C-alpha positions as CSV (number, residue, x, y, z in Angstrom):
1,M,-59.8,-45.1,-2.0
2,A,-62.3,-47.7,-3.2
3,I,-65.6,-46.5,-4.7
4,I,-68.4,-47.5,-2.4
5,G,-71.1,-47.5,-5.0
6,H,-73.7,-45.4,-6.7
7,G,-75.8,-44.9,-3.5
8,G,-73.6,-41.9,-2.5
9,M,-74.2,-40.2,-5.9
10,D,-77.9,-40.7,-5.5
11,I,-77.9,-38.9,-2.1
12,V,-75.8,-36.1,-3.5
13,R,-78.2,-35.6,-6.4
14,Q,-81.2,-35.6,-4.1
15,L,-79.6,-33.0,-1.9
16,V,-78.7,-30.8,-4.9
17,G,-82.3,-31.2,-6.2
18,N,-83.7,-30.0,-2.9
19,V,-81.4,-27.0,-2.8
20,V,-82.4,-26.1,-6.4
21,N,-86.1,-26.4,-5.6
22,I,-85.6,-23.8,-2.8
23,F,-84.7,-21.2,-5.4
24,K,-87.3,-22.4,-8.0
25,K,-90.4,-22.4,-5.9
26,K,-92.3,-19.3,-5.1
27,R,-91.4,-17.9,-1.7
28,A,-94.4,-18.3,0.7
29,P,-95.1,-15.3,3.0
30,C,-94.0,-15.6,6.6
31,T,-97.2,-15.8,8.6
32,A,-96.0,-17.4,11.9
33,P,-95.9,-14.6,14.6
34,C,-92.6,-16.1,16.1
35,D,-90.9,-16.5,12.8
36,G,-89.1,-14.1,10.4
37,L,-86.4,-13.6,7.8
38,V,-83.5,-13.7,10.3
39,L,-84.7,-17.0,11.7
40,K,-85.1,-18.4,8.2
41,M,-81.5,-17.4,7.5
42,H,-80.5,-19.8,10.3
43,Y,-82.8,-22.8,10.1
44,Q,-83.2,-22.7,6.3
45,W,-80.3,-21.0,4.5
46,T,-77.5,-21.9,6.8
47,F,-79.0,-25.4,7.2
48,W,-78.8,-26.1,3.5
49,L,-75.4,-24.4,3.2
50,L,-73.9,-26.7,5.8
51,L,-75.5,-29.7,4.2
52,A,-74.1,-28.7,0.8
53,G,-70.6,-28.4,2.4
54,F,-71.1,-31.8,4.0
55,S,-72.1,-33.4,0.7
56,A,-69.2,-31.9,-1.2
57,V,-66.6,-33.1,1.4
58,W,-68.4,-36.5,1.8
59,Y,-68.4,-37.0,-2.0
60,S,-64.6,-36.2,-2.2
61,W,-63.9,-38.7,0.6
62,Y,-65.7,-41.7,-1.1
63,H,-65.1,-41.0,-4.8
64,R,-61.5,-39.9,-5.0
65,D,-58.1,-40.3,-3.2
66,V,-58.0,-38.4,0.1
67,I,-54.4,-39.2,1.1
68,T,-51.2,-40.4,-0.6
69,C,-48.2,-41.5,1.5
70,V,-44.7,-42.6,0.8
71,S,-42.1,-44.0,3.2
72,H,-39.1,-41.8,4.0
73,F,-36.8,-44.9,3.9
74,N,-38.1,-46.2,0.5
75,A,-40.3,-44.0,-1.6
76,E,-40.7,-46.7,-4.2
77,T,-42.4,-49.1,-1.8
78,Q,-46.2,-49.0,-1.6
79,V,-47.5,-48.1,1.8
80,R,-49.7,-50.6,3.5
81,L,-53.4,-49.7,3.9
82,D,-53.3,-50.2,7.7
83,Y,-50.5,-47.7,7.9
84,I,-52.5,-45.2,5.7
85,N,-55.5,-45.7,8.0
86,I,-53.4,-44.5,10.9
87,C,-52.0,-41.6,8.9
88,L,-55.5,-40.4,8.1
89,S,-56.2,-40.0,11.8
90,Y,-52.8,-38.7,13.0
91,P,-51.0,-36.6,10.4
92,Y,-48.9,-33.7,11.7
93,V,-46.9,-30.7,10.7
94,E,-43.9,-29.3,12.4
95,E,-44.3,-25.8,13.8
96,A,-41.5,-23.4,15.0
97,G,-39.2,-25.2,17.4
98,N,-40.0,-28.6,15.9
99,E,-43.3,-28.6,17.8
100,R,-45.8,-31.0,16.3
101,R,-49.3,-30.0,15.5
102,F,-51.5,-32.9,14.8
103,L,-54.3,-32.4,12.2
104,L,-56.9,-34.3,14.1
105,F,-59.8,-32.7,12.2
106,Y,-58.8,-34.0,8.7
107,R,-60.7,-37.3,8.9
108,W,-63.9,-36.2,10.7
109,I,-64.5,-32.5,9.7
110,H,-67.4,-33.3,7.3
111,W,-69.4,-34.9,10.2
112,T,-68.9,-31.6,12.1
113,L,-70.8,-29.8,9.3
114,L,-73.6,-32.3,9.6
115,V,-73.8,-31.8,13.4
116,L,-73.8,-28.0,13.0
117,A,-76.6,-28.3,10.4
118,A,-78.7,-30.1,13.0
119,V,-77.9,-27.4,15.6
120,Y,-79.0,-24.6,13.3
121,Y,-82.4,-26.2,13.1
122,I,-83.0,-25.6,16.8
123,P,-84.4,-22.1,16.4
124,R,-87.1,-23.5,14.1
125,K,-88.3,-26.0,16.7
126,I,-88.4,-23.3,19.3
127,S,-90.4,-20.9,17.2
128,K,-92.8,-23.6,16.1
129,H,-93.7,-24.4,19.7
130,S,-94.1,-20.6,20.5
131,E,-96.8,-19.8,17.9
132,N,-100.1,-18.2,18.7
133,P,-102.7,-20.1,16.5
134,K,-105.2,-17.2,16.4
135,V,-102.6,-14.6,15.4
136,K,-101.1,-16.9,12.8
137,K,-104.5,-17.5,11.3
138,L,-105.1,-13.7,11.2
139,I,-101.8,-13.0,9.5
140,E,-102.4,-15.9,7.0
141,D,-105.8,-14.4,6.0
142,L,-104.2,-11.0,5.5
143,A,-101.3,-12.5,3.5
144,V,-103.5,-14.7,1.2
145,N,-106.0,-11.9,0.4
146,S,-103.7,-8.9,0.4
147,H,-103.6,-8.9,-3.4
148,R,-107.3,-8.6,-3.8
149,Y,-109.2,-5.3,-4.4
150,D,-112.7,-6.2,-3.5
151,Q,-114.6,-5.9,-0.2
152,I,-112.8,-8.8,1.4
153,E,-109.8,-6.6,2.3
154,R,-112.0,-4.2,4.1
155,D,-113.6,-7.1,6.0
156,L,-110.1,-8.4,7.0
157,V,-109.2,-5.0,8.3
158,E,-112.3,-4.9,10.4
159,R,-111.6,-8.4,11.6
160,A,-108.0,-7.5,12.6
161,A,-109.3,-4.3,14.4
162,R,-111.8,-6.3,16.4
163,Y,-109.3,-8.9,17.3
164,I,-106.7,-6.4,18.5
165,A,-109.3,-4.3,20.4
166,F,-110.6,-7.4,22.2
167,N,-107.1,-8.8,23.0
168,L,-105.4,-5.5,23.7
169,K,-102.4,-5.6,26.1
170,T,-102.2,-9.5,25.9
171,H,-99.5,-10.0,23.3
172,N,-96.4,-9.3,25.4
173,G,-95.6,-13.0,25.5
174,L,-95.6,-13.1,21.7
175,Y,-92.9,-10.4,21.5
176,F,-90.7,-11.9,24.2
177,K,-90.9,-15.4,22.6
178,F,-89.8,-13.9,19.3
179,V,-86.9,-12.1,21.0
180,F,-86.0,-15.3,22.7
181,C,-85.9,-17.2,19.4
182,N,-83.5,-14.6,17.9
183,L,-81.3,-14.8,21.0
184,V,-81.1,-18.5,20.6
185,S,-80.1,-17.9,16.9
186,L,-77.4,-15.6,18.0
187,F,-76.2,-18.1,20.6
188,V,-76.0,-20.8,17.9
189,D,-73.9,-18.5,15.7
190,I,-71.5,-17.8,18.6
191,L,-71.4,-21.5,19.5
192,S,-70.6,-22.4,15.9
193,F,-67.7,-20.0,15.8
194,Q,-66.3,-21.3,19.1
195,F,-66.9,-25.0,18.1
196,L,-65.1,-24.6,14.7
197,D,-62.3,-22.7,16.4
198,F,-61.9,-25.6,18.8
199,V,-61.9,-28.1,16.0
200,F,-59.3,-26.1,14.0
201,Q,-57.1,-25.6,17.0
202,G,-57.7,-21.9,17.6
203,R,-57.3,-20.8,14.0
204,F,-60.9,-20.4,12.7
205,I,-62.2,-17.2,14.3
206,H,-59.4,-15.1,12.7
207,Y,-59.3,-17.2,9.5
208,G,-60.8,-14.7,7.1
209,F,-58.8,-11.7,8.4
210,M,-55.5,-13.5,8.7
211,A,-55.8,-15.1,5.2
212,Y,-56.5,-11.7,3.5
213,P,-55.5,-10.9,0.7
214,Y,-55.7,-14.6,0.1
215,T,-52.4,-14.8,-1.8
216,R,-50.9,-18.3,-1.8
217,D,-47.3,-19.4,-1.2
218,V,-47.2,-22.5,-3.5
219,E,-43.5,-23.2,-2.8
220,N,-43.1,-23.0,0.9
221,F,-46.8,-23.0,2.0
222,S,-46.1,-20.3,4.5
223,D,-49.3,-18.3,4.0
224,Y,-52.0,-18.5,6.7
225,M,-54.4,-20.5,4.6
226,S,-51.8,-23.2,3.9
227,R,-50.7,-23.3,7.5
228,M,-54.3,-23.8,8.6
229,F,-55.0,-26.4,6.0
230,P,-51.6,-27.8,5.1
231,P,-51.7,-29.9,1.9
232,F,-48.6,-31.8,2.9
233,A,-47.9,-33.5,6.3
234,K,-45.9,-36.1,8.0
235,C,-46.9,-39.3,9.7
236,E,-44.9,-41.4,12.2
237,L,-45.6,-44.9,13.4
238,G,-43.6,-46.1,16.4
239,V,-43.7,-48.8,19.1
240,E,-46.9,-47.3,20.6
241,N,-48.8,-48.0,17.4
242,K,-48.2,-51.8,17.7
243,L,-48.0,-52.2,13.9
244,V,-44.3,-51.8,13.1
245,G,-42.7,-54.0,15.8
246,Q,-39.8,-52.3,17.6
247,R,-38.9,-49.9,14.8
248,T,-40.2,-46.5,13.8
249,E,-41.7,-45.7,10.3
250,K,-41.9,-42.1,9.0
251,F,-44.1,-41.2,6.0
252,G,-44.7,-38.1,3.9
253,C,-48.3,-37.6,3.0
254,H,-50.3,-35.5,0.6
255,L,-53.7,-34.6,2.1
256,C,-55.7,-34.3,-1.1
257,V,-58.9,-32.8,0.4
258,M,-57.2,-29.9,2.1
259,E,-57.6,-27.8,-1.0
260,L,-61.3,-28.3,-0.7
261,Y,-61.4,-27.7,3.0
262,E,-59.8,-24.2,2.8
263,K,-62.4,-23.0,0.3
264,V,-65.5,-24.6,2.0
265,F,-64.6,-23.2,5.4
266,L,-63.7,-19.8,4.0
267,G,-67.2,-19.5,2.6
268,I,-68.7,-20.7,5.9
269,W,-66.6,-18.2,7.8
270,V,-67.8,-15.3,5.6
271,W,-71.4,-16.4,5.9
272,L,-71.2,-16.8,9.7
273,I,-69.8,-13.2,10.0
274,I,-72.6,-11.8,7.9
275,L,-75.2,-13.9,9.7
276,T,-74.0,-12.9,13.2
277,T,-73.9,-9.2,12.2
278,I,-77.5,-9.3,10.8
279,T,-78.8,-11.2,13.9
280,C,-77.2,-8.6,16.3
281,A,-78.6,-5.7,14.3
282,Y,-82.1,-7.3,14.3
283,L,-82.0,-7.8,18.0
284,I,-81.1,-4.1,18.4
285,F,-84.0,-3.3,16.2
286,L,-86.4,-5.3,18.4
287,G,-85.0,-3.6,21.5
288,F,-85.7,-0.1,19.9
289,M,-89.4,-1.0,19.9
290,W,-89.5,0.1,23.5
291,L,-88.7,3.7,22.5
292,P,-91.8,5.8,21.7
293,Y,-90.3,7.7,18.8
294,F,-89.1,4.5,17.2
295,R,-92.6,3.1,17.5
296,L,-93.9,6.1,15.6
297,M,-91.3,5.7,12.8
298,M,-91.8,1.9,12.6
299,L,-95.6,2.1,12.1
300,R,-95.5,5.2,10.0
301,V,-97.2,4.9,6.6
302,A,-97.9,7.3,3.7
303,K,-101.0,9.5,4.3
304,P,-104.0,8.4,2.3
305,I,-106.1,10.9,0.4
306,N,-109.1,10.3,2.6
307,A,-107.2,10.8,5.9
308,R,-109.0,13.1,8.3
309,D,-106.1,13.5,10.7
310,T,-102.3,13.3,10.5
311,V,-100.7,9.9,10.4
312,S,-98.4,10.7,13.4
313,S,-101.3,11.7,15.7
314,T,-103.3,8.6,14.7
315,I,-100.3,6.4,15.5
316,V,-99.7,8.2,18.8
317,N,-103.4,7.7,19.8
318,V,-103.1,4.0,19.1
319,V,-99.6,3.4,20.6
320,N,-100.6,5.1,23.9
321,C,-103.1,2.3,24.5
322,C,-100.8,-0.5,23.5
323,K,-98.1,-2.5,25.2
324,I,-94.9,-3.7,23.5
325,G,-96.5,-6.9,22.3
326,D,-99.4,-5.0,20.6
327,V,-96.9,-2.8,18.8
328,Y,-95.0,-5.8,17.6
329,L,-98.2,-7.3,16.3
330,L,-99.1,-4.1,14.4
331,Y,-95.7,-4.1,12.9
332,R,-96.3,-7.7,11.6
333,L,-99.7,-6.8,10.3
334,K,-98.3,-3.8,8.5
335,Q,-96.1,-6.1,6.3
336,H,-99.2,-7.6,4.7
337,L,-101.4,-4.5,4.3
338,S,-101.2,-1.5,1.9
339,H,-100.6,1.9,3.4
340,A,-104.2,2.9,3.0
341,R,-105.6,-0.2,4.7
342,F,-103.1,0.0,7.5
343,Y,-104.1,3.6,8.1
344,E,-107.7,2.4,8.2
345,L,-106.8,-0.2,10.8
346,L,-105.2,2.5,12.9
347,I,-108.3,4.7,12.6
348,R,-110.5,1.9,13.8
349,L,-108.2,1.1,16.7
350,S,-108.1,4.8,17.7
351,D,-112.0,4.9,17.8
352,P,-113.0,4.7,21.5
353,E,-116.4,3.2,20.6
354,L,-114.7,0.1,19.2
355,T,-112.8,-0.6,22.4
356,K,-116.0,0.1,24.5
357,T,-118.0,-2.2,22.3
358,M,-115.4,-5.0,22.5
359,M,-115.1,-4.6,26.3
360,E,-118.8,-5.0,27.0
361,D,-120.2,-8.3,28.0
362,P,-122.2,-10.0,25.2
363,A,-124.8,-11.0,27.7
364,D,-125.2,-7.4,28.8
365,R,-125.5,-6.2,25.2
366,A,-128.3,-8.8,24.6
367,V,-130.2,-7.7,27.7
368,H,-129.9,-4.1,26.8
369,A,-131.1,-4.7,23.2
370,R,-134.1,-6.8,24.5
371,N,-135.1,-4.0,26.9
372,Q,-134.9,-1.4,24.1
373,D,-137.2,-3.7,22.0
374,N,-139.7,-4.0,24.9
375,L,-139.8,-0.2,25.4
376,R,-140.4,0.3,21.7
377,N,-143.2,-2.3,21.4
378,R,-145.0,-1.2,24.6
379,K,-148.4,0.6,24.1
380,P,-149.6,3.2,26.6
381,N,-152.8,2.5,28.7
382,I,-155.3,5.4,28.1
383,G,-158.0,4.4,30.6
384,V,-156.7,4.4,34.1
385,P,-159.2,3.0,36.6
386,K,-160.3,5.0,39.6
387,T,-158.6,4.0,42.9
388,K,-159.9,4.1,46.4
389,F,-157.2,6.6,47.4
390,G,-158.4,9.3,45.1
391,N,-159.0,10.3,41.5
392,N,-155.3,11.3,40.8
393,P,-153.6,8.0,39.7
394,S,-150.3,9.8,39.1
395,D,-149.7,9.8,42.8
396,F,-149.0,6.1,42.7
397,I,-148.0,5.3,39.1
398,I,-144.3,5.6,38.4
399,Q,-143.5,7.9,35.5
400,D,-141.1,6.7,32.8
401,Y,-138.4,8.8,31.1
402,A,-140.9,10.5,28.7
403,G,-143.5,11.5,31.3
404,R,-145.9,8.7,30.4
405,P,-147.2,6.3,33.0
406,N,-145.3,3.0,33.2
407,T,-148.1,0.5,32.5
408,S,-145.9,-2.5,33.3
409,I,-146.5,-1.9,37.0
410,L,-149.8,-3.1,38.5
411,V,-151.4,-0.8,41.1
412,E,-154.2,-1.8,43.3
């Protein structure tokens, strides 16, 4: 086919450069509460894999021959371009019983990869709209300063403890949103399998299994891979095509890009199998968070040298006061803290005074502090005037907690 120009090469170079930059740049820590490695495997890794497949196929279509056809009546005659255009869309192979199977995917399959790449970015949009800004900022602070050894790490642990204590039992929505994002990712995986199986006429789901051990029959093309992506096909133009008058033309065609298709989609099949398995296993892991013993094992850390109690009892004391969302948040915080600092966080959360302090109304604490200051600064009145009721003023003066007269009350 004719070369379109150098614009296609520039696009391919740009895409390759973006993929290379992913591996070159330093991986930033995941701080979003509704994001994680499994989700990144969908909206980032799979997204770029499908774009790379699209670029490879698209480049082959516009920079090399994609089909070569000859007439069955005269192989020396050059086939007209309008005939070849129809053969690109409607090539077929003959199955058992002379049944024709049209290879309708041959011309448009690279655009299918582009559509799937856009579909795999859906989990990212959902997780982005499910974030908790305060939790994200807390995790960001821990991730950025986790490598430091000065006092700031202790301050961050105290800040995390105060946040969790004040917002205890309010993070269930965070957990369910994260589970929903992973369920959407699993749905996208299953949808991709079903969609590609539909495109390849029911042959994609079992492609990797049926093609094993991937030996090729280069003479008769009877192996599963060659039958799914046949390199040679037929094409027939009849009266219905309106280009050959009242006669019928038959052509034999070499589909040059089929050799590339079979390798690209074998890699995609293997990756989708791995991705679906990991996603299912991670959803099971998230479901196990409901089990008390699994919570204990998930939050377990090495016992620091300054620990006053066992790690298990400390975790049990904390988990007994938490809901599933709080346990999930502690699991995310653990990824950015050392074992000693995370144990310190658990100790702070198990302290009942912290929870009591955080539950008090700030206005009540201010009034209580002001009353304590007034009691400390108050001076006792030594000379008590004689009253008309008698000489014993204690009969009418209210005593305070120390037995001294309360001089703040006026008595006539």
